[in-house]
MARDREN-861409 format. One record per residue (C-alpha): residue number from 0; x, y, z. Coordinates in pm, 1 decimal. Last residue first. Layout:
<nodes>
NODE num       c1       c2       c3
NODE NUM        X        Y        Z
...
</nodes>
This chain:
<nodes>
NODE num       c1       c2       c3
NODE 444   -123.8   1443.6    215.6
NODE 443   -191.2   1764.9     25.5
NODE 442   -539.1   1855.7    134.1
NODE 441   -460.4   2229.1    133.4
NODE 440   -437.2   2236.4   -247.6
NODE 439   -800.6   2135.2   -286.9
NODE 438   -806.3   1981.8   -631.8
NODE 437  -1081.8   2119.7   -851.8
NODE 436  -1253.7   1916.8  -1123.5
NODE 435  -1562.8   1887.5   -908.2
NODE 434  -1788.8   1600.2   -803.2
NODE 433  -1556.7   1487.8   -526.3
NODE 432  -1294.1   1729.9   -402.7
NODE 431   -988.3   1514.4   -460.3
NODE 430   -834.4   1365.0   -150.6
NODE 429   -489.8   1281.9    -20.1
NODE 428   -536.6   1095.6    305.6
NODE 427   -339.6   1021.0    618.0
NODE 426   -458.0    701.7    789.6
NODE 425   -408.7    713.3   1167.0
NODE 424   -508.7    409.1   1365.5
NODE 423   -590.8    470.1   1727.5
NODE 422   -462.8    316.5   2052.6
NODE 421   -700.5    391.0   2335.7
NODE 420   -734.3    656.9   2605.5
NODE 419   -970.4    854.1   2385.4
NODE 418   -786.8   1163.9   2273.5
NODE 417   -499.3   1170.5   2522.8
NODE 416   -305.9    908.6   2339.2
NODE 415   -181.0    572.4   2461.1
NODE 414    143.7    458.8   2300.4
NODE 413    274.7    345.9   1962.8
NODE 412    -19.6    508.0   1791.5
NODE 411    -86.0    360.8   1451.3
NODE 410      0.1    469.6   1100.3
NODE 409   -152.5    363.3    769.8
NODE 408     63.0    409.9    457.0
NODE 407    -58.1    716.0    267.9
NODE 406   -369.3    702.2     54.6
NODE 405   -395.8    872.9   -284.6
NODE 404    -55.9    743.1   -409.6
NODE 403    -21.4    862.7   -770.5
NODE 402   -232.1   1162.3   -671.1
NODE 401   -249.5   1289.5  -1029.8
NODE 400   -323.2   1657.1   -982.0
NODE 399    -67.2   1739.3   -714.0
NODE 398    203.9   1526.7   -875.1
NODE 397    133.4   1685.3  -1212.5
NODE 396    155.5   2030.2  -1051.8
NODE 395    492.4   1945.3   -897.2
NODE 394    628.9   1832.5  -1234.9
NODE 393    502.9   2149.7  -1402.0
NODE 392    649.6   2371.0  -1128.2
NODE 391    990.4   2206.8  -1175.2
NODE 390    973.7   2256.7  -1552.6
NODE 389    875.2   2622.2  -1508.6
NODE 388   1144.9   2687.6  -1247.5
NODE 387   1433.7   2556.9  -1463.0
NODE 386   1749.9   2739.8  -1350.4
NODE 385   1749.1   2598.0   -996.0
NODE 384   1693.6   2244.3  -1131.0
NODE 383   1999.4   2241.3  -1356.9
NODE 382   2211.0   2087.9  -1076.1
NODE 381   1986.9   1782.1  -1098.0
NODE 380   2150.6   1710.7  -1430.4
NODE 379   2034.4   1701.2  -1791.4
NODE 378   2240.5   1534.5  -2067.5
NODE 377   2463.9   1737.7  -2296.7
NODE 376   2478.6   1881.1  -2650.9
NODE 375   2110.2   1952.3  -2716.7
NODE 374   2060.1   2253.5  -2492.4
NODE 373   2044.3   2239.7  -2115.9
NODE 372   1908.5   2581.1  -2013.6
NODE 371   1746.5   2715.2  -2333.5
NODE 370   1658.6   2377.0  -2484.7
NODE 369   1502.9   2256.2  -2158.4
NODE 368   1311.3   2583.3  -2118.1
NODE 367   1173.4   2555.1  -2472.3
NODE 366   1068.2   2194.1  -2410.7
NODE 365    886.4   2291.9  -2091.2
NODE 364    706.1   2571.6  -2278.0
NODE 363    603.3   2334.1  -2560.5
NODE 362    475.5   2068.9  -2319.2
NODE 361    265.4   2333.3  -2145.2
NODE 360    106.5   2426.5  -2479.0
NODE 359     67.4   2057.7  -2567.9
NODE 358   -152.7   1995.0  -2260.2
NODE 357   -312.9   1649.8  -2292.8
NODE 356     12.5   1488.6  -2409.1
NODE 355    201.3   1651.9  -2122.9
NODE 354    -65.9   1539.1  -1877.3
NODE 353    -31.3   1177.5  -1989.4
NODE 352    348.3   1169.8  -1994.7
NODE 351    366.5   1320.8  -1645.4
NODE 350    105.3   1072.0  -1521.1
NODE 349    322.2    789.5  -1655.1
NODE 348    624.8    926.9  -1470.3
NODE 347    437.4    941.6  -1138.5
NODE 346    295.3    591.5  -1186.4
NODE 345    640.3    445.2  -1248.9
NODE 344    784.7    618.6   -941.9
NODE 343    513.4    482.7   -712.4
NODE 342    510.7    126.4   -847.4
NODE 341    884.9     61.3   -870.0
NODE 340    980.6    189.0   -526.3
NODE 339    711.8     -7.8   -342.1
NODE 338    791.8   -338.1   -514.5
NODE 337   1171.7   -339.8   -519.9
NODE 336   1245.3   -157.2   -196.2
NODE 335    984.3   -345.4      6.8
NODE 334   1076.9   -682.3   -146.9
NODE 333   1445.3   -617.2    -79.2
NODE 332   1358.0   -549.5    285.2
NODE 331   1150.2   -869.0    299.9
NODE 330   1430.7  -1086.4    159.8
NODE 329   1690.9   -928.5    387.2
NODE 328   1483.5  -1029.7    689.8
NODE 327   1513.1  -1393.6    583.2
NODE 326   1886.1  -1365.2    515.6
NODE 325   1929.3  -1243.1    873.3
NODE 324   1988.5   -927.8   1077.3
NODE 323   1780.3   -914.5   1396.6
NODE 322   2072.5  -1034.1   1605.7
NODE 321   2129.7  -1266.2   1901.4
NODE 320   2436.8  -1488.8   1869.9
NODE 319   2660.5  -1184.3   1893.9
NODE 318   2982.1  -1053.3   1738.8
NODE 317   3035.7  -1331.5   1486.0
NODE 316   2666.8  -1334.8   1398.5
NODE 315   2663.5   -957.8   1354.0
NODE 314   2964.6   -966.0   1121.2
NODE 313   2810.9  -1240.9    906.7
NODE 312   2480.2  -1054.4    880.2
NODE 311   2666.7   -732.4    794.6
NODE 310   2843.1   -910.3    508.5
NODE 309   2505.8  -1032.4    379.6
NODE 308   2365.1   -678.9    403.6
NODE 307   2654.3   -523.8    212.7
NODE 306   2630.6   -784.7    -63.5
NODE 305   2253.0   -737.5    -91.1
NODE 304   2286.6   -358.1   -111.9
NODE 303   2535.7   -367.5   -400.1
NODE 302   2885.9   -449.6   -520.9
NODE 301   3073.1   -554.7   -208.1
NODE 300   3448.5   -578.1   -284.2
NODE 299   3665.4   -717.9     -4.3
NODE 298   3400.1   -956.1    128.6
NODE 297   3341.7  -1103.5   -216.8
NODE 296   3004.5  -1280.4   -233.1
NODE 295   2956.2  -1496.7   -544.5
NODE 294   2758.5  -1783.6   -387.3
NODE 293   2568.3  -1563.0   -143.5
NODE 292   2486.5  -1319.3   -423.8
NODE 291   2339.5  -1598.8   -636.9
NODE 290   2128.5  -1710.8   -339.4
NODE 289   1993.2  -1356.5   -292.7
NODE 288   1894.3  -1348.5   -661.7
NODE 287   1722.0  -1686.2   -633.2
NODE 286   1538.6  -1559.8   -324.6
NODE 285   1403.3  -1261.3   -518.2
NODE 284   1265.2  -1465.6   -809.4
NODE 283   1117.6  -1743.0   -591.5
NODE 282    945.1  -1489.1   -365.9
NODE 281    798.2  -1312.1   -670.1
NODE 280    651.3  -1641.7   -795.1
NODE 279    521.4  -1750.2   -452.6
NODE 278    352.1  -1413.6   -389.4
NODE 277    189.1  -1425.9   -732.2
NODE 276     56.7  -1774.2   -653.5
NODE 275    -84.8  -1654.0   -320.3
NODE 274   -248.5  -1358.1   -495.3
NODE 273   -418.0  -1583.4   -750.8
NODE 272   -560.0  -1812.1   -480.4
NODE 271   -696.0  -1515.8   -285.4
NODE 270   -830.6  -1353.2   -604.4
NODE 269  -1068.9  -1643.8   -670.6
NODE 268  -1030.1  -2001.0   -548.3
NODE 267   -865.4  -2222.9   -284.8
NODE 266   -943.6  -1984.4      6.8
NODE 265   -627.0  -1939.4    214.8
NODE 264   -651.1  -1561.4    254.9
NODE 263  -1009.6  -1597.8    381.1
NODE 262   -851.4  -1756.8    690.8
NODE 261   -770.7  -1406.4    822.1
NODE 260  -1129.9  -1306.9    896.3
NODE 259  -1197.1   -935.1    931.4
NODE 258   -863.8   -821.0    788.2
NODE 257   -911.7  -1080.8    514.9
NODE 256  -1212.3   -870.3    413.5
NODE 255   -965.7   -631.7    248.7
NODE 254   -927.9   -899.0    -16.9
NODE 253  -1254.6   -773.3   -169.7
NODE 252  -1083.2   -653.8   -485.4
NODE 251   -940.4   -328.8   -617.9
NODE 250   -638.0   -243.4   -405.3
NODE 249   -496.0   -586.4   -321.8
NODE 248   -579.0   -734.3   -662.6
NODE 247   -429.0   -438.5   -849.7
NODE 246   -115.4   -452.8   -635.8
NODE 245    -72.2   -820.9   -720.1
NODE 244   -135.3   -759.5  -1090.8
NODE 243    133.6   -492.8  -1111.8
NODE 242    383.0   -702.5   -918.5
NODE 241    308.5  -1014.0  -1124.1
NODE 240    353.7   -816.7  -1447.7
NODE 239    689.7   -690.5  -1321.6
NODE 238    787.6  -1049.4  -1235.1
NODE 237    681.5  -1169.3  -1581.0
NODE 236    894.6   -900.9  -1747.6
NODE 235   1190.7  -1013.5  -1536.6
NODE 234   1151.4  -1374.7  -1646.6
NODE 233   1114.8  -1284.8  -2014.5
NODE 232   1421.7  -1060.4  -2035.3
NODE 231   1345.9   -853.9  -2348.8
NODE 230   1376.9   -521.7  -2166.2
NODE 229   1722.9   -624.5  -2048.2
NODE 228   1767.2   -652.5  -1674.6
NODE 227   1999.2   -431.6  -1470.2
NODE 226   2263.5   -536.7  -1221.6
NODE 225   2409.3   -465.7   -877.7
NODE 224   2112.7   -633.4   -707.8
NODE 223   1993.2   -362.1   -467.8
NODE 222   2124.1    -38.1   -617.5
NODE 221   2127.1   -143.7   -983.8
NODE 220   1796.6   -323.0   -928.3
NODE 219   1635.3      1.2   -809.8
NODE 218   1742.6    177.4  -1129.9
NODE 217   1635.9   -130.2  -1327.7
NODE 216   1289.0   -120.1  -1174.2
NODE 215   1241.9    236.9  -1295.8
NODE 214   1340.0    136.3  -1649.6
NODE 213   1122.7   -176.4  -1653.7
NODE 212    818.6     17.7  -1534.2
NODE 211    879.2    291.0  -1791.7
NODE 210    902.9     38.5  -2076.5
NODE 209    609.3   -174.2  -1956.5
NODE 208    385.3    135.4  -1914.5
NODE 207    468.2    319.3  -2237.9
NODE 206    173.1    159.1  -2419.7
NODE 205    207.6    172.1  -2796.6
NODE 204     75.0    362.4  -3098.6
NODE 203    270.9    322.7  -3424.4
NODE 202    480.9    618.9  -3542.1
NODE 201    811.3    443.0  -3479.3
NODE 200    771.8    160.4  -3228.5
NODE 199   1147.5     93.5  -3209.5
NODE 198   1199.2    457.5  -3109.4
NODE 197   1034.1    386.0  -2774.2
NODE 196   1277.8    106.8  -2692.8
NODE 195   1581.4    314.1  -2791.5
NODE 194   1469.1    610.7  -2580.2
NODE 193   1408.2    386.9  -2279.2
NODE 192   1754.1    232.2  -2327.0
NODE 191   1907.2    580.3  -2313.3
NODE 190   1689.8    628.2  -2008.3
NODE 189   1887.8    361.9  -1826.6
NODE 188   2221.6    532.8  -1890.6
NODE 187   2092.2    865.7  -1762.7
NODE 186   1959.1    701.9  -1445.1
NODE 185   2284.6    515.4  -1382.0
NODE 184   2488.4    831.5  -1445.0
NODE 183   2265.4   1030.3  -1204.7
NODE 182   2318.9    807.6   -899.8
NODE 181   2638.3    992.8   -803.9
NODE 180   2432.0   1311.7   -772.1
NODE 179   2307.2   1183.7   -438.3
NODE 178   1969.8   1079.9   -298.7
NODE 177   2053.7    711.9   -337.9
NODE 176   2418.6    682.9   -446.4
NODE 175   2548.8    343.0   -337.2
NODE 174   2652.0    470.5      7.1
NODE 173   2311.6    636.8     32.7
NODE 172   2153.3    293.6     -5.9
NODE 171   2378.2    157.1    268.9
NODE 170   2301.9    440.6    512.6
NODE 169   1925.3    406.7    463.9
NODE 168   1921.9     28.0    487.5
NODE 167   2138.5     21.3    802.1
NODE 166   1929.5    283.8    980.6
NODE 165   1603.7    120.0    871.0
NODE 164   1707.4   -224.2    994.1
NODE 163   1828.9    -99.7   1331.5
NODE 162   1524.7    124.1   1386.8
NODE 161   1286.1   -156.7   1290.4
NODE 160   1453.4   -395.6   1534.9
NODE 159   1440.5   -141.3   1821.3
NODE 158   1072.8    -62.5   1771.6
NODE 157    806.2     40.1   1522.1
NODE 156    630.1   -258.5   1372.4
NODE 155    719.8   -358.5   1017.9
NODE 154    496.3   -237.3    732.6
NODE 153    741.4    -34.0    521.2
NODE 152   1075.6   -158.2    653.8
NODE 151   1089.1   -537.6    630.2
NODE 150    929.9   -786.7    865.9
NODE 149    578.6   -833.1   1004.6
NODE 148    553.1  -1176.5    836.2
NODE 147    520.2   -966.6    519.0
NODE 146    232.3  -1147.8    343.1
NODE 145     46.1  -1280.8    646.5
NODE 144     98.6   -962.2    848.5
NODE 143    -24.4   -740.8    564.3
NODE 142   -352.9   -928.4    522.5
NODE 141   -392.4   -973.9    900.9
NODE 140   -355.7   -599.9    980.2
NODE 139   -148.6   -510.8   1286.6
NODE 138   -132.5   -136.2   1244.6
NODE 137    205.7     32.5   1193.8
NODE 136    385.2    237.1   1460.2
NODE 135    517.4    594.0   1447.1
NODE 134    210.7    787.7   1560.1
NODE 133    344.3    874.8   1906.8
NODE 132    701.8    938.2   1792.9
NODE 131    585.4   1166.7   1512.2
NODE 130    373.6   1384.4   1740.2
NODE 129    462.0   1724.5   1589.2
NODE 128    531.1   1573.9   1249.4
NODE 127    289.7   1284.6   1190.8
NODE 126     -6.6   1379.5   1410.2
NODE 125      8.4   1760.3   1413.4
NODE 124    111.9   1778.0   1048.3
NODE 123   -170.4   1543.8    946.9
NODE 122   -422.7   1752.9   1139.1
NODE 121   -294.1   2079.6    988.6
NODE 120   -281.0   1952.3    631.1
NODE 119   -634.2   1817.0    612.8
NODE 118   -764.4   1466.0    551.1
NODE 117   -699.8   1273.9    871.7
NODE 116   -888.9    946.5    902.5
NODE 115   -919.8    782.4   1245.5
NODE 114   -967.1    406.6   1224.1
NODE 113  -1117.0    207.5   1513.5
NODE 112  -1103.9   -169.2   1496.9
NODE 111  -1421.0   -369.3   1574.9
NODE 110  -1479.2   -469.0   1212.9
NODE 109  -1308.7   -188.9   1028.7
NODE 108  -1466.0    101.3   1216.7
NODE 107  -1456.1    456.9   1089.9
NODE 106  -1359.0    794.8   1231.8
NODE 105  -1349.2   1155.7   1119.4
NODE 104  -1101.4   1441.2   1098.9
NODE 103  -1150.2   1671.5    799.4
NODE 102  -1522.9   1696.0    856.8
NODE 101  -1816.9   1456.3    882.6
NODE 100  -1999.1   1504.1    551.3
NODE  99  -1727.7   1624.2    312.3
NODE  98  -1476.8   1394.9    482.3
NODE  97  -1716.2   1105.2    415.6
NODE  96  -1719.0   1185.4     46.2
NODE  95  -1338.9   1201.6     44.7
NODE  94  -1329.9    859.4    211.9
NODE  93  -1534.4    709.6    -72.4
NODE  92  -1309.2    879.1   -327.4
NODE  91   -998.6    744.4   -149.9
NODE  90  -1144.5    392.4   -149.2
NODE  89  -1229.7    387.5   -518.8
NODE  88  -1599.3    350.7   -599.6
NODE  87  -1710.4     27.6   -767.2
NODE  86  -2025.7    156.5   -926.1
NODE  85  -2325.0    377.9   -858.6
NODE  84  -2287.1    366.9   -481.2
NODE  83  -2574.6    553.0   -329.2
NODE  82  -2545.3    901.8   -190.9
NODE  81  -2630.2   1067.7    140.4
NODE  80  -2277.2   1197.2    180.6
NODE  79  -2148.5    850.2    257.3
NODE  78  -2423.8    641.7    415.2
NODE  77  -2340.6    365.5    178.3
NODE  76  -2690.1    251.4     84.3
NODE  75  -2675.9    -54.9   -135.9
NODE  74  -2900.8    -47.7   -442.4
NODE  73  -2628.3     34.2   -694.4
NODE  72  -2410.3   -210.7   -502.9
NODE  71  -2608.2   -512.8   -619.0
NODE  70  -2401.2   -585.3   -932.7
NODE  69  -2083.8   -544.0   -726.5
NODE  68  -2172.0   -822.8   -484.4
NODE  67  -2224.9   -691.6   -127.0
NODE  66  -1976.7   -790.0    143.0
NODE  65  -1752.5   -495.9     58.3
NODE  64  -2043.5   -260.7    134.0
NODE  63  -2031.6   -377.1    498.0
NODE  62  -1706.3   -187.6    548.5
NODE  61  -1825.0     48.9    822.8
NODE  60  -1825.6   -190.7   1118.6
NODE  59  -1837.7   -552.3    999.8
NODE  58  -1952.4   -723.6   1322.8
NODE  57  -2256.8   -501.1   1384.5
NODE  56  -2288.2   -196.7   1158.6
NODE  55  -2103.5    127.2   1226.9
NODE  54  -2276.0    468.1   1222.9
NODE  53  -2092.9    707.6    993.2
NODE  52  -1830.7    936.5   1149.2
NODE  51  -1763.2   1182.1   1427.0
NODE  50  -1428.7   1193.6   1610.2
NODE  49  -1405.8    973.5   1923.6
NODE  48  -1483.9   1138.4   2257.4
NODE  47  -1648.8    829.8   2405.5
NODE  46  -1979.4    834.7   2210.9
NODE  45  -1845.9    649.4   1907.4
NODE  44  -1707.2    375.7   2132.5
NODE  43  -2048.3    343.0   2296.0
NODE  42  -2208.2    280.8   1956.5
NODE  41  -1944.1     19.5   1872.8
NODE  40  -2003.3   -156.6   2204.3
NODE  39  -2382.1   -154.9   2154.8
NODE  38  -2341.1   -309.4   1807.8
NODE  37  -2107.4   -575.4   1942.5
NODE  36  -2350.3   -654.3   2224.9
NODE  35  -2634.7   -690.7   1974.8
NODE  34  -2430.6   -912.3   1743.3
NODE  33  -2324.3  -1131.0   2036.3
NODE  32  -2686.1  -1156.5   2157.3
NODE  31  -2802.0  -1260.1   1811.6
NODE  30  -2531.4  -1522.7   1793.5
NODE  29  -2624.0  -1650.5   2141.6
NODE  28  -2991.4  -1672.5   2045.2
NODE  27  -2905.5  -1855.5   1725.2
NODE  26  -2698.0  -2104.1   1923.8
NODE  25  -2979.3  -2154.2   2174.1
NODE  24  -3228.7  -2217.9   1896.0
NODE  23  -2996.3  -2470.7   1739.0
NODE  22  -2950.8  -2644.8   2073.9
NODE  21  -3329.6  -2649.5   2131.8
NODE  20  -3382.5  -2793.1   1785.3
NODE  19  -3120.5  -3058.9   1846.9
NODE  18  -3269.0  -3146.3   2185.1
NODE  17  -3616.4  -3191.3   2030.0
NODE  16  -3503.8  -3389.2   1728.1
NODE  15  -3326.8  -3650.1   1942.4
NODE  14  -3525.1  -3940.4   1799.2
NODE  13  -3698.4  -3852.2   1473.2
NODE  12  -4063.4  -3737.8   1497.9
NODE  11  -4289.3  -3974.8   1306.2
NODE  10  -4481.5  -4078.5   1618.4
NODE   9  -4445.5  -3824.0   1895.3
NODE   8  -4127.4  -3797.3   2096.2
NODE   7  -4114.1  -3944.8   2449.8
NODE   6  -3956.5  -3721.9   2713.9
NODE   5  -4255.2  -3484.2   2706.0
NODE   4  -4125.8  -3147.8   2833.8
NODE   3  -4307.3  -2953.4   2565.9
NODE   2  -4588.4  -3159.8   2416.5
NODE   1  -4525.2  -3434.1   2166.9
NODE   0  -4684.7  -3405.4   1827.0
</nodes>
């Protein structure tokens, strides 16, 4: 074998092997140095006045468990409350464990990004109410940015464009009855169809999910699209299934790793491929509806949110060549209203049905109050609320117990804060006290 520095390789040693080995060794050394520097940086970040939390790992921060296959997670140490993961633990449960160890305000690292988790009422109120302007932005997360193009209302960045779009959307939806008694007839009419669909099953068991989901979606469709879809509409049923499956993939798979490396989203297999197909199918459905509205638009008689938005786009273009209002932005706003509104309301109603079936004594008292206040000769109205305290309390208790949305939408500082001199993520949290059947009422957001 040739000695170090010998320009002539020994017999049997391929030409150029020495330089290649030295290059490989240098690359490994650089990688190791980068990992070490990253680890040191994360440790220093923790020491600079940042709330306590679990020690981050190099490169991945505190989400290394997502890199471990599920069948190995029983042996993977999480560092959350001194426990090992026994199965695929939900994110809010994992965070609740950490809150029990590090306190109601603690910090994590997603890769190199700092996340501050608030899990008590007073901290959330201070951040999102008393300092609402400071914590008004949304984090720049690759998974969300790829899917929303940073447009819409829910995940768009806080600024002049967001304010314009939100103001118009809010005023237009209120014009068509959102938050008003004028929306009641549409809701009552839709639940007549719910009653008919449920009666078709007779005494046979059935899942109420597709019926409730379709009903809630139709209320939103009446505001946004000016129409409802029959429960037998195959295309609409597929879209609702796509929405449900898409949310399931985003919440219960390893897609969160896209926030570490954005090109994972374009992998030609697994949940990434399935999510891209779901996105294409929902996009096609919504854009076809927008196209139909463009073709039938009557400026003198706008029927729904899409009509009003399209008319506003035309007015803005006539008044100025520079405007944030466009058909493309409309698509993302409709997506926010359609997807976010359907999922949360559907889950809340399903939890109500579940808890009522599990507590027949409560169900009986609610039914007695309904018969006493409303009777059997008219439909209920929001004006009956003041006379039905038990029913209202029951609904509020179901919402407290069920946590239909355990994690609030992440917030981010829109300016430097006095805590650490850096922009922080704020992720409000609803948590269940882990290991007990008690819900801490104080942890309400």
